[in-house]
VOGU-3710 file (C-alpha; in Angstrom, 3 decimals, decimal comma):
1> xxxxxxxxxx> -34,182/13,886/-0,246  -34,944/17,514/-1,207  -36,851/19,488/1,398  -40,290/20,998/0,811  -41,860/24,162/2,218  -41,665/24,663/5,962  -44,968/25,331/7,775  -45,083/27,193/11,072  -47,876/28,849/13,073  -47,619/32,485/14,200
11> xxxxxxxxxx> -49,866/34,247/16,764  -52,622/36,346/15,177  -54,552/38,361/17,709  -55,318/36,742/21,072  -57,110/33,509/20,233  -56,295/32,420/16,708  -53,223/31,061/14,863  -52,215/32,177/11,410  -50,563/29,637/9,025  -47,241/30,946/7,623
21> xxxxxxxxxx> -45,492/28,941/4,871  -41,756/29,624/4,429  -40,339/28,409/1,107  -37,118/26,387/1,261  -34,075/28,320/0,172  -32,696/26,879/-3,114  -29,268/26,419/-1,485  -30,771/23,959/1,007  -32,207/21,640/-1,643  -28,936/19,986/-2,744
31> xxxxxxxxxx> -29,008/16,966/-0,492  -27,957/14,334/-3,039  -24,915/13,356/-5,040  -26,411/12,382/-8,395  -24,565/10,012/-10,707  -25,949/9,382/-14,185  -24,516/7,032/-16,816  -21,217/6,013/-15,164  -19,156/3,747/-17,431  -15,678/3,681/-15,868
41> xxxxxxxxxx> -13,979/0,270/-16,206  -16,759/-2,353/-15,992  -19,605/-0,034/-14,894  -22,651/-0,373/-17,159  -24,379/3,006/-17,370  -24,790/3,162/-13,607  -27,127/5,820/-12,205  -27,543/6,342/-8,473  -28,523/9,013/-5,931  -26,402/9,121/-2,776
51> xxxxxxxxxx> -27,607/11,012/0,321  -25,268/13,709/1,578  -24,230/13,950/5,243  -24,830/10,235/5,654  -22,619/7,124/5,884  -23,008/5,095/2,685  -21,332/1,682/2,372  -20,659/0,121/-1,039  -20,653/-3,680/-1,113  -20,309/-6,412/-3,713
61> xxxxxxxxxx> -17,845/-9,084/-4,761  -14,290/-8,029/-5,569  -14,254/-6,679/-9,117  -17,961/-5,802/-9,168  -17,278/-2,090/-9,745  -17,271/-0,575/-6,238  -13,931/1,208/-6,613  -14,800/2,226/-10,180  -17,920/4,023/-8,935  -16,557/5,522/-5,723
71> xxxxxxxxxx> -12,909/6,273/-6,514  -12,628/6,378/-10,311  -15,878/8,308/-10,821  -17,123/10,323/-7,824  -13,833/11,076/-6,024  -11,847/11,479/-9,263  -14,254/14,051/-10,716  -14,329/15,996/-7,441  -10,531/16,208/-7,366  -10,345/17,090/-11,072
81> xxxxxxxxxx> -12,795/19,970/-10,661  -10,900/21,294/-7,637  -7,644/21,200/-9,625  -9,300/23,214/-12,375  -9,841/26,106/-9,953  -6,075/26,703/-9,936  -4,262/28,703/-12,606  -2,917/26,858/-15,639  0,596/27,592/-14,360  -0,089/25,784/-11,071
91> xxxxxxxxxx> -1,925/22,960/-12,873  1,255/22,298/-14,850  2,882/21,080/-11,626  -0,079/18,925/-10,553  -1,049/15,423/-11,668  -3,357/15,613/-14,672  -6,709/13,904/-14,254  -8,996/12,890/-17,100  -12,742/13,387/-16,776  -14,392/10,091/-15,775
101> xxxxxxxxxx> -16,602/8,367/-18,338  -19,942/9,541/-16,933  -22,854/11,502/-18,368  -23,670/13,634/-15,325  -22,367/14,237/-11,798  -24,241/16,705/-9,596  -23,965/17,738/-5,985  -20,281/16,909/-5,578  -18,375/18,303/-2,631  -14,626/18,336/-1,947
111> xxxxxxxxxx> -13,444/14,717/-1,766  -10,732/13,539/0,626  -9,503/10,043/-0,232  -8,138/7,805/2,524  -6,964/4,702/0,677  -4,873/1,575/1,328  -1,749/2,781/-0,486  1,411/2,222/1,516  3,112/5,322/2,877  6,586/6,600/2,254
121> xxxxxxxxxx> 8,997/5,195/-0,283  11,491/7,603/1,311  13,903/6,123/3,832  13,604/9,314/5,923  9,810/9,163/6,245  8,538/8,184/9,696  5,156/8,119/11,429  6,090/11,429/13,070  7,052/13,222/9,859  4,027/11,854/7,960
131> xxxxxxxxxx> 1,542/13,228/10,530  3,273/16,515/11,470  3,686/15,292/15,064  7,473/15,589/14,670  7,156/19,169/13,433  5,245/20,148/16,588  7,700/18,284/18,835  10,648/20,121/17,259  9,050/23,504/17,962  8,264/22,393/21,521
141> xxxxxxxxxx> 11,880/21,406/22,213  13,224/24,571/20,558  11,137/26,611/23,048  11,368/24,562/26,246  14,450/22,341/25,794  17,460/23,007/28,029  20,144/23,746/27,119  18,719/25,836/24,271  20,531/24,829/21,075  18,653/26,667/18,339
151> xxxxxxxxxx> 15,494/26,756/16,258  13,284/23,807/15,321  15,773/22,931/12,559  18,296/21,975/15,254  16,024/19,041/16,151  15,389/17,829/12,584  17,230/14,719/11,378  16,648/15,916/7,794  18,703/19,107/8,235  22,508/18,896/8,359
161> xxxxxxxxxx> 24,625/21,364/10,324  26,762/23,477/8,027  28,657/26,748/7,950  30,533/28,765/5,374  32,044/32,113/4,542  33,012/34,021/1,418  32,876/37,237/-0,518  29,661/38,436/-2,102  29,374/41,190/-4,706  26,572/43,724/-4,303
171> xxxxxxxxxx> 25,704/46,975/-6,014  25,528/49,994/-3,736  25,105/53,578/-4,861  25,860/52,614/-8,449  29,098/50,826/-7,516  29,901/47,160/-7,108  31,073/46,414/-3,581  32,518/43,168/-2,238  31,654/42,186/1,301  32,539/39,179/3,408
181> xxxxxxxxxx> 29,540/37,180/4,569  29,271/34,180/6,857  26,425/31,746/7,384  25,705/28,771/9,582  22,822/26,347/9,867  22,327/24,354/13,037  20,642/21,104/12,025  19,871/17,934/13,938  21,143/15,345/11,439  23,584/12,745/12,722
191> xxxxxxxxxx> 26,678/13,279/10,517  27,689/9,614/10,515  24,457/8,025/9,246  23,154/11,223/7,582  19,859/10,995/9,442  18,942/7,451/8,413  19,632/5,792/11,782  21,816/3,075/10,312  25,145/2,674/8,569  25,833/0,372/5,657
201> xxxxxxxxxx> 28,668/-1,941/4,755  29,066/-3,578/1,342  29,955/-7,160/0,492  32,214/-6,556/-2,487  31,807/-10,134/-3,746  28,136/-9,278/-4,408  29,129/-6,227/-6,469  31,567/-7,868/-8,874  33,338/-11,089/-9,837  36,996/-10,273/-9,265
211> xxxxxxxxxx> 38,146/-13,068/-11,607  36,707/-11,226/-14,604  37,347/-7,847/-16,187  34,798/-5,028/-16,488  34,531/-5,708/-20,213  33,802/-9,378/-19,523  30,814/-8,430/-17,373  32,383/-8,567/-13,907  29,731/-6,272/-12,388  26,825/-8,197/-10,837
221> xxxxxxxxxx> 24,702/-5,156/-9,901  21,166/-5,171/-11,423  21,079/-3,042/-14,573  24,859/-2,651/-14,877  25,304/-4,506/-18,161  28,183/-3,781/-20,499  25,968/-3,681/-23,601  24,597/-0,184/-23,069  25,750/3,182/-21,770  27,197/1,794/-18,542
231> xxxxxxxxxx> 29,576/-0,346/-20,579  30,685/2,592/-22,733  31,263/4,797/-19,683  33,205/2,176/-17,682  35,411/1,363/-20,656  36,165/5,035/-21,322  36,920/6,439/-17,844  40,718/6,153/-18,076  40,697/5,653/-14,296  41,201/1,876/-14,532
241> xxxxxxxxxx> 41,844/-0,806/-17,126  38,457/-2,241/-18,123  40,135/-5,267/-19,770  42,072/-6,335/-16,672  40,589/-8,728/-14,064  39,469/-6,736/-11,025  41,676/-8,837/-8,723  44,702/-7,355/-10,521  43,599/-3,723/-9,994  45,961/-1,439/-8,120
251> xxxxxxxxxx> 44,702/0,252/-4,935  44,183/3,473/-6,915  42,179/1,681/-9,640  40,014/-0,175/-7,101  39,327/3,018/-5,196  38,303/4,766/-8,426  35,934/1,896/-9,309  34,316/1,836/-5,875  34,502/5,357/-4,430  35,261/7,881/-7,235
261> xxxxxxxxxx> 33,621/11,269/-6,674  31,347/12,483/-9,526  33,718/13,161/-12,426  32,879/14,764/-15,789  33,912/12,651/-18,792  33,414/12,795/-22,541  32,305/9,465/-24,016  31,897/9,252/-27,794  31,583/13,022/-27,900  28,870/13,169/-25,213
271> xxxxxxxxxx> 29,396/14,732/-21,763  28,616/12,222/-18,982  29,300/11,916/-15,252  31,105/8,892/-13,803  30,702/7,998/-10,134  32,069/5,103/-8,053  29,879/2,024/-7,537  29,234/2,489/-3,825  28,053/6,150/-3,860  26,045/5,323/-6,992
281> xxxxxxxxxx> 24,300/2,406/-5,232  23,666/4,548/-2,154  21,927/7,205/-4,248  19,992/4,973/-6,645  19,070/1,975/-4,459  19,496/2,818/-0,772  17,708/6,183/-0,936  14,473/4,188/-1,218  12,750/2,332/1,562  13,387/-1,407/1,250
291> xxxxxxxxxx> 9,667/-2,182/0,993  9,344/0,100/-2,048  12,077/-1,674/-4,026  11,398/-4,006/-6,923  11,899/-7,669/-5,924  15,179/-8,182/-7,817  16,617/-4,914/-6,420  15,533/-5,905/-2,912  17,203/-9,312/-3,316  20,438/-7,632/-4,435
301> xxxxxxxxxx> 20,375/-5,163/-1,507  19,727/-7,998/0,971  22,649/-9,891/-0,513  25,148/-7,044/-0,911  24,425/-4,581/1,874  24,644/-5,031/5,631  22,643/-2,539/7,701  23,752/-1,836/11,270  22,425/0,630/13,833  24,473/3,804/13,743
311> xxxxxxxxxx> 26,893/3,657/16,707  27,053/7,458/17,038  23,314/8,188/17,401  22,111/4,697/18,443  19,557/4,739/15,623  17,864/7,982/16,730  19,070/9,789/13,532  19,932/12,890/15,627  23,291/14,454/16,443  24,664/14,867/19,958
321> xxxxxxxxxx> 23,481/18,468/20,336  19,859/17,571/19,521  19,977/14,694/21,993  21,460/16,870/24,749  18,554/19,322/24,948  15,871/17,956/27,286  12,496/18,749/28,827  12,085/17,269/32,306  14,948/14,888/31,579  13,484/13,683/28,262
331> xxxxxxxxxx> 15,156/14,403/24,903  13,341/14,573/21,564  14,960/11,228/20,673  13,477/9,684/23,845  10,070/11,185/23,023  10,054/9,793/19,471  11,015/6,324/20,743  8,162/6,216/23,264  5,019/4,285/22,499  2,573/6,974/21,373
341> xxxxxxxxxx> 0,132/6,214/24,208  2,981/6,849/26,699  4,088/9,982/24,823  0,522/11,339/24,986  0,575/10,819/28,768  3,928/12,657/29,033  2,698/15,591/26,946  -0,428/15,897/29,125  1,890/16,323/32,133  3,543/19,425/30,623
351> xxxxxxxxxx> 2,078/22,751/31,674  3,604/25,846/30,072  1,344/28,805/29,195  3,839/30,190/26,650  3,319/27,179/24,365  -0,246/26,257/25,376  -1,678/26,186/21,796  1,204/23,974/20,646  0,705/21,545/23,536  -3,027/21,425/22,817
361> xxxxxxxxxx> -2,442/20,580/19,136  0,107/17,917/20,027  -2,220/16,354/22,607  -5,059/16,178/20,073  -2,839/14,556/17,438  -1,422/11,952/19,825  -4,844/11,234/21,356  -6,135/10,626/17,812  -3,489/7,915/17,380  -4,697/6,201/20,555
371> xxxxxxxxxx> -8,361/6,626/19,645  -7,878/5,095/16,210  -6,053/2,071/17,647  -2,474/3,049/16,772  -1,278/3,973/20,259  1,215/1,109/20,115  3,285/2,784/17,369  6,168/5,174/17,997  6,866/8,382/16,084  10,264/7,095/14,892
381> xxxxxxxxxx> 8,682/4,057/13,190  9,609/4,155/9,449  6,372/4,768/7,542  7,347/2,191/4,900  7,053/-0,571/7,511  3,372/0,152/8,244  0,840/-2,362/6,982  -1,890/-1,254/4,568  -4,404/-0,928/7,402  -1,979/0,973/9,652
391> xxxxxxxxxx> -1,091/3,345/6,794  -4,762/4,045/6,099  -5,509/4,789/9,750  -2,414/6,997/10,007  -3,752/9,054/7,090  -7,022/9,437/9,016  -5,221/11,174/11,909  -5,116/14,595/10,253  -8,859/14,458/9,456  -10,242/13,467/12,866
401> xxxxxxxxxx> -9,749/16,895/14,414  -10,537/18,835/11,238  -13,030/21,691/11,461  -14,122/21,201/7,838  -17,736/20,275/7,177  -19,652/19,332/4,032  -16,666/17,331/2,842  -16,914/13,908/1,175  -14,602/11,406/2,889  -13,880/8,294/0,827
411> xxxxxxxxxx> -12,513/5,187/2,576  -11,243/1,961/1,030  -11,872/-0,938/3,430  -10,977/0,856/6,692  -11,416/-2,452/8,580  -8,220/-3,913/7,035  -5,800/-4,997/9,734  -8,355/-4,456/12,500  -9,219/-7,045/15,127  -12,999/-7,446/15,675
421> xxxxxxxxxx> -12,443/-5,648/18,988  -11,255/-2,530/17,123  -13,882/-2,480/14,366  -16,541/-0,942/16,620  -14,117/1,877/17,396  -13,581/2,463/13,664  -17,358/2,564/13,143  -17,740/5,243/15,783  -14,991/7,337/14,156  -16,746/7,197/10,780
431> xxxxxxxxxx> -20,017/8,211/12,433  -18,230/11,138/14,118  -17,050/12,373/10,735  -20,635/12,034/9,453  -22,141/13,823/12,451  -19,951/16,871/11,805  -21,945/17,332/8,593  -19,787/15,330/6,188  -20,641/12,730/3,558  -18,824/9,439/4,227
441> xxxxxxxxxx> -18,459/6,859/1,423  -16,964/3,498/2,397  -16,049/0,483/0,253  -16,280/-2,480/2,607  -16,842/-6,241/2,949  -17,035/-6,797/6,733  -20,620/-7,253/8,056  -19,705/-5,335/11,222  -18,806/-2,283/9,128  -21,822/-2,636/6,831
451> xxxxxxxxxx> -24,039/-2,690/9,941  -23,143/0,931/10,743  -24,344/2,286/7,388  -27,214/4,702/6,903  -27,427/3,669/3,253  -26,127/0,587/1,408  -25,327/0,305/-2,314  -24,667/-3,260/-3,519  -22,961/-3,763/-6,888  -22,897/-6,894/-8,980
461> xxxxxxxxxx> -24,359/-9,346/-9,561  -20,934/-10,827/-10,320  -17,433/-9,549/-11,058  -15,734/-8,194/-14,159  -18,068/-8,271/-17,166  -20,679/-10,011/-14,997  -20,775/-7,032/-12,634  -20,902/-3,280/-13,054  -24,550/-2,788/-12,126  -26,408/-1,754/-8,973
471> xxxxxxxxxx> -28,365/-4,718/-7,662  -29,607/-3,107/-4,442  -29,688/0,248/-2,658  -31,406/0,991/0,591  -31,235/0,007/4,251  -29,285/-2,842/5,853  -32,474/-4,759/6,643  -33,571/-4,449/3,048  -30,199/-5,839/1,928  -30,755/-8,972/4,032
481> xxxxxxxxxx> -33,955/-9,774/2,182  -32,806/-8,591/-1,245  -31,602/-11,958/-2,544  -28,303/-10,474/-3,798  -25,035/-12,329/-3,238  -24,139/-9,924/-0,418  -27,580/-10,219/1,143  -27,444/-14,027/1,035  -24,055/-14,183/2,764  -24,430/-11,263/5,177
491> xxxxxxxxxx> -25,226/-13,545/8,110  -22,843/-16,362/7,131  -21,029/-17,984/10,026  -18,257/-20,559/9,736  -18,544/-23,407/12,213  -15,802/-24,855/14,357  -14,451/-27,978/12,691  -15,444/-31,253/14,293  -12,382/-33,122/13,037  -8,961/-31,522/13,338
501> xxxxxxxxxx> -5,860/-32,612/11,468  -3,018/-34,013/13,597  0,275/-32,127/13,534  3,203/-33,799/11,781  5,855/-31,891/13,729  6,660/-28,437/15,103  8,591/-25,317/14,133  10,320/-24,081/17,269  10,521/-20,375/18,060  12,716/-19,564/21,029
511> xxxxxxxxxx> 13,457/-16,245/22,692  11,680/-14,108/20,073  12,165/-10,443/20,989  11,636/-8,555/17,697  9,849/-5,215/18,233  7,449/-5,665/21,168  7,831/-9,462/21,624  8,765/-10,326/25,181  11,172/-13,262/24,881  8,499/-15,518/23,363
521> xxxxxxxxxx> 8,865/-19,309/23,170  6,275/-21,179/21,097  5,984/-24,346/19,015  4,141/-23,840/15,723  2,647/-27,188/14,580  3,334/-28,311/11,007  1,075/-30,175/8,589  -1,967/-28,229/9,759  -3,702/-24,864/9,285  -2,480/-22,481/12,011
531> xxxxxxxxxx> -4,153/-19,103/12,650  -2,081/-16,446/14,414  -4,425/-13,915/16,001  -4,470/-10,894/18,300  -5,321/-7,196/18,240  -3,443/-4,921/15,817  0,032/-4,303/17,232  0,054/-7,361/19,500  3,136/-8,841/17,784  1,699/-11,316/15,260
541> xxxxxxxxxx> 3,792/-10,220/12,281  6,871/-9,715/14,457  6,590/-13,304/15,684  6,022/-15,031/12,359  7,910/-12,810/9,907  10,730/-12,141/12,352  11,285/-15,776/13,282  10,159/-17,981/10,383  10,036/-15,963/7,148  13,736/-16,293/6,299
551> xxxxxxxxxx> 13,935/-20,044/6,890  14,567/-22,393/3,970  11,428/-23,800/2,355  9,223/-20,974/3,634  7,053/-19,052/1,130  5,794/-15,682/2,399  2,723/-14,054/0,822  2,477/-10,664/2,499  0,429/-7,482/1,987  3,088/-5,777/-0,129
561> xxxxxxxxxx> 1,744/-4,002/-3,199  2,137/-5,569/-6,643  4,635/-3,625/-8,724  3,609/-3,188/-12,330  2,960/-0,653/-15,066  -0,022/-0,429/-17,418  1,895/-2,879/-19,644  1,841/-5,517/-16,881  -1,057/-7,964/-16,744  -1,941/-11,289/-15,083
571> xxxxxxxxxx> -0,242/-13,215/-17,913  3,091/-11,415/-17,488  2,956/-11,171/-13,663  2,374/-14,899/-13,085  4,783/-16,059/-15,797  1,846/-17,474/-17,785  2,810/-15,655/-20,994  6,163/-17,447/-21,251  4,867/-20,989/-21,990  2,117/-19,515/-24,211
581> xxxxxxxxxx> 4,678/-17,604/-26,305  6,849/-20,712/-26,656  3,848/-22,814/-27,728  2,868/-20,226/-30,368  6,471/-20,095/-31,603  6,773/-23,887/-31,808  3,426/-24,299/-33,588  4,318/-21,673/-36,216  8,096/-22,131/-36,516  8,983/-18,555/-35,522
591> xxxxxxxxxx> 10,658/-16,753/-32,583  8,846/-16,465/-29,202  9,696/-12,739/-29,061  7,099/-12,100/-31,791  4,314/-12,946/-29,337  5,180/-10,315/-26,742  3,611/-6,830/-27,017  6,745/-5,518/-25,287  9,181/-7,044/-27,779  9,541/-7,738/-31,514
601> xxxxxxxxxx> 5,860/-8,429/-32,152  4,673/-5,048/-30,841  2,675/-2,744/-33,081  5,167/-0,044/-34,197  2,616/2,762/-33,960  1,592/2,303/-30,304  4,684/0,286/-29,238  2,464/-2,552/-28,052  0,312/-0,445/-25,713  -2,850/-0,757/-27,819
611> xxxxxxxxxx> -3,539/2,949/-27,308  -1,760/6,139/-28,287  -1,240/8,656/-25,472  -1,334/12,363/-26,219  0,245/14,570/-23,537  -1,567/17,919/-23,304  0,688/19,553/-20,687  -1,463/20,852/-17,807  -4,610/19,378/-19,394  -5,521/15,726/-18,920
621> xxxxxxxxxx> -3,789/13,476/-21,439  -5,878/11,703/-24,032  -5,620/7,987/-24,813  -7,069/6,837/-28,144  -7,237/3,329/-29,541  -4,392/2,723/-31,960  -5,613/2,942/-35,579  -2,903/0,599/-36,811  -3,579/-2,444/-34,606  -7,107/-1,457/-33,438
631> xxxxxxxxxx> -6,100/-2,025/-29,825  -4,756/-5,547/-30,381  -1,178/-4,405/-29,542  0,513/-6,643/-32,157  1,687/-6,247/-35,748  -0,762/-7,560/-38,330  1,759/-10,179/-39,490  1,968/-11,638/-35,971  -1,812/-12,085/-35,822  -1,635/-14,434/-38,800
641> xxxxxxxxxx> -0,024/-17,051/-36,540  -2,552/-19,093/-34,542  -2,674/-21,801/-31,898  -5,843/-23,827/-31,532  -7,557/-21,481/-33,974  -6,847/-18,290/-31,984  -4,204/-15,613/-32,461  -2,196/-14,188/-29,544  -4,403/-11,082/-29,127  -7,519/-13,274/-28,870
651> xxxxxxxxxx> -5,801/-15,388/-26,221  -4,898/-12,315/-24,145  -8,507/-11,094/-24,289  -9,843/-14,420/-22,919  -11,136/-14,589/-19,319  -9,042/-16,860/-17,103  -11,879/-19,392/-16,787  -12,171/-19,720/-20,577  -8,393/-19,876/-20,980  -8,232/-22,722/-18,462
661> xxxxxxxxxx> -10,501/-24,853/-20,694  -8,671/-23,715/-23,855  -5,200/-24,775/-22,679  -6,338/-27,976/-20,965  -6,729/-30,231/-24,023  -6,544/-30,402/-27,785  -4,121/-28,616/-30,074  -3,657/-25,764/-27,564  -2,854/-28,045/-24,629  -0,081/-26,421/-22,546
671> xxxxxxxxxx> 0,277/-28,147/-19,129  2,552/-25,417/-17,708  0,035/-22,697/-18,604  -2,952/-24,746/-17,453  -1,335/-25,277/-14,031  -1,051/-21,497/-13,485  -4,603/-20,907/-14,749  -6,006/-23,462/-12,285  -4,401/-21,524/-9,415  -5,851/-18,243/-10,719
681> xxxxxxxxxx> -9,290/-19,853/-10,921  -8,871/-21,247/-7,384  -8,423/-17,774/-5,928  -11,578/-16,525/-7,668  -10,092/-14,592/-10,593  -11,800/-16,573/-13,370  -13,523/-13,457/-14,736  -10,313/-11,407/-15,210  -8,841/-11,434/-18,730  -5,241/-12,543/-19,279
691> xxxxxxxxxx> -4,243/-9,180/-20,770  -6,050/-6,841/-18,364  -3,588/-4,171/-17,118  -2,635/-4,597/-13,448  -3,352/-0,901/-12,899  -7,079/-1,579/-13,451  -7,346/-4,396/-10,890  -8,929/-3,730/-7,499  -7,020/-4,147/-4,237  -8,618/-7,529/-3,559
701> xxxxxxxxxx> -7,866/-8,745/-7,071  -4,193/-7,772/-6,793  -3,909/-9,537/-3,432  -5,342/-12,752/-4,867  -3,203/-12,504/-8,000  -0,144/-12,356/-5,760  -1,432/-15,362/-3,822  -1,918/-17,379/-7,012  1,523/-16,428/-8,361  3,402/-17,402/-5,196
711> xxxxxxxxxx> 1,469/-20,601/-4,651  3,569/-22,024/-7,468  6,749/-21,638/-5,414  8,092/-24,895/-4,081  7,843/-24,570/-0,316  7,017/-26,686/2,687  5,631/-23,829/4,793  3,306/-21,080/3,529  2,908/-17,866/5,543  -0,098/-15,757/4,497
721> xxxxxxxxxx> -0,627/-12,275/5,935  -4,353/-11,437/5,994  -5,366/-13,264/2,802  -9,030/-12,253/3,312  -8,159/-8,617/2,482  -10,553/-7,431/-0,238  -12,532/-10,682/-0,249  -16,320/-10,655/-0,394  -18,205/-12,791/2,128  -19,050/-15,266/-0,625
731> xxxxxxxxxx> -15,363/-15,685/-1,534  -14,113/-16,437/1,973  -15,380/-20,023/1,716  -13,430/-20,444/-1,532  -10,285/-19,223/0,235  -10,797/-21,690/3,077  -11,120/-24,478/0,501  -7,859/-23,345/-1,109  -6,061/-23,362/2,263  -7,413/-26,856/2,953
741> xxxxxxxxxx> -6,063/-28,099/-0,393  -2,622/-26,729/0,428  -2,608/-28,488/3,817  -3,987/-31,722/2,389  -1,152/-31,668/-0,170  1,337/-31,898/2,702  2,126/-28,226/3,224  2,066/-26,338/6,508  -0,023/-23,151/6,334  0,333/-20,300/8,840
751> xxxxxxxxxx> -2,225/-17,496/8,464  -1,992/-14,134/10,251  -5,648/-13,175/10,286  -8,456/-11,205/11,948  -11,376/-12,817/10,121  -13,330/-15,070/12,477  -14,186/-17,520/9,662  -10,487/-18,340/9,248  -10,028/-18,663/13,022  -12,996/-21,048/13,270
761> xxxxxxxxxx> -11,673/-23,130/10,373  -8,135/-23,462/11,763  -6,703/-26,602/13,354  -4,655/-24,593/15,830  -4,705/-21,003/17,109  -1,836/-18,958/18,536  -3,244/-15,792/20,124  -0,997/-12,861/21,075  -1,758/-10,012/23,417  -3,349/-9,183/25,698
771> xxxxxxxxxx> -3,071/-5,668/24,229  -0,937/-3,813/21,696  2,588/-2,409/21,853  4,247/-2,958/25,233  0,893/-4,246/26,510  1,189/-7,161/24,048  4,027/-9,311/22,773  3,055/-12,392/24,791  1,308/-15,664/23,964  -2,070/-15,523/25,723
781> xxxxxxxxxx> -3,453/-18,741/24,196  -2,307/-21,649/22,048  -4,507/-24,604/21,293  -7,672/-25,698/19,489  -10,257/-23,082/18,407  -12,967/-24,869/20,418  -10,895/-24,501/23,608  -10,380/-20,777/22,926  -14,152/-20,339/22,498  -14,895/-22,304/25,644
791> xxxxxxxxxx> -12,400/-20,359/27,755  -13,250/-16,872/26,422  -10,075/-15,817/28,224  -8,864/-13,384/25,567  -10,392/-10,669/23,394  -10,071/-12,989/20,391  -11,809/-15,793/22,309  -14,715/-13,518/23,280  -15,307/-12,289/19,720  -14,883/-15,754/18,198
801> xxxxxx> -17,419/-17,148/20,689  -19,932/-14,440/19,702  -19,269/-15,175/16,029  -19,841/-18,938/16,135  -22,860/-18,496/18,411  -24,429/-16,014/15,964
//
């Protein structure tokens, strides 16, 4: 890709031309990102040259090494080198990044990562605060709002109003002088709900069993056991009798247990702080967004806490003063509640030269929302409620209008959550970023997204240890004829089924009005595969999750991220390790706890991690294989116990496919374990080892692991939210087979999906629309897929017809 000498012809005299050769400047010759010998995760000495200022798409089956090359190697090294430009003092406050396992990286530019990670574990984070749109609105209202109530802080629901006065001591002319000072801060926070928009009430029966005493374990709050420090503190407060049943507490004792202000105590010679249960729960549990909670904490909160819209601010989070200041009859609370497409229209109608730059910036930000397909959101939408695709596109907002060039933008499946109608728009946005002189790297599975690439890099040939190599790089046409797994399936098309299953009954939804739904009535057939379709924001999730998810016998498999540390692995996450530990214990006549790397059997040197971590302050930490256990994670004595000729460390290092055969028959036969392994194999995870840390799994692998784990739940109705996320074209057919097996086993399966292969394979389609936000929320079609294709009456019908015809 490097340029050679430039030849031009200059006039020489009247009739002849003189050849002038201008050498290329060395600075213009760096047109490639060169990777040599990349070995992160499963990469096998990968070397590749990537053209700069082009759109490169990375393809391959899930687990083939795409993310390892793009994110863990190229983007990680770029960010690490940028961090190293800061002083060591500043680096001490930044996340430490280790150098990727690669021989050489050349030609890197600043990398901006736009990934699928959910936004905002903070209950106060909204779409407006996450994109700075709220900050601009606050300034706008502080300048133009009438009556004028103060600075931008007066419109912030994160700033409380406060005032105070007192004496301050200062030194003047060599003497100490006391002066009286006063201060006041005018904030916008609603004092009743403290800026959260809702108030909480507690069901005390979910906090404690009043028939028992504190010492007897009356508290039923997760983590509040009497065996540890909580027990010592509660027994030593002196504020109530810990040996008396709670029902016999006096009013003073009960108030101290539930509402006591932070109080300093000395317990066993150690200074501690005791606080009542309810303020403690509010700080430790309710300060987080519900979606970010661990499952058992979320279950407790759902059981113990009732959330109601704040009656004082009506859920706007703002106090009366902030709501009273208006521009053309509209308050900042009204503006944040508007659909963003409507808010953009309102902002365009404002003409005020004194704030012209501010209005221009706000218009560009809001127009970016509409352009990227998120015009149906509102700025007061909690960011924790956004889907993975919505969160990723929201992160893109701040980059669309950026003046930066020669930047490397890295995207992780930007088509997630997008209807086929919106994918073309996403393609054009990526090309716009490229055309400004940026390098765009995209990890993607959708053929429509791959089609927009200037350069394609296909990894494989398989996944896990069978992948990690580059099997093709070049143009899209070359990929089609390459013979790789991606090339073979690039033009795959699922056909409409000739024989449809008959419904066994219906699930009735009546008067659904959650979010943008407009009093929807629909019958969802049971005993069949139902696809719920529509553009992003049309109301699909609101209809299904809002109306059916909480019913008895319903199993919901959503897009929520898997929670787990580097100690978590497929065996622990799915519950597979439990029957294996018991079988080892029974076969050897010892305790099951010996066969857990997190319990008694753990290597004492590395505490069962297999590696020893060395923290080097502002430098990247170093992880070295434990010398004691050689990475096996267990004590040597534990490894002497075997089952079927293998010790526990050998079992955890087995791929799922091999483990399925191992536990199916013979001495190691464990039916409970084999049942889980079959489900893991069904979702295409046969290459993943039982002990592989969850933190090393790709997004698609984690999604399928969650699917396999929850398929074991006993339910009559399964709701799956975009199960094709992260799936390669070749794996979609396997997923359809899995869905068929669930239906054939007597279950009802409802799939919220954008992938046309799933739509074509469904027995029944419910299509919402016609648009997004207040332009959607209605049923625009319900019936057989063939009828939707024939009618072509909706956007989904038009794209599905093109798909099956192609």
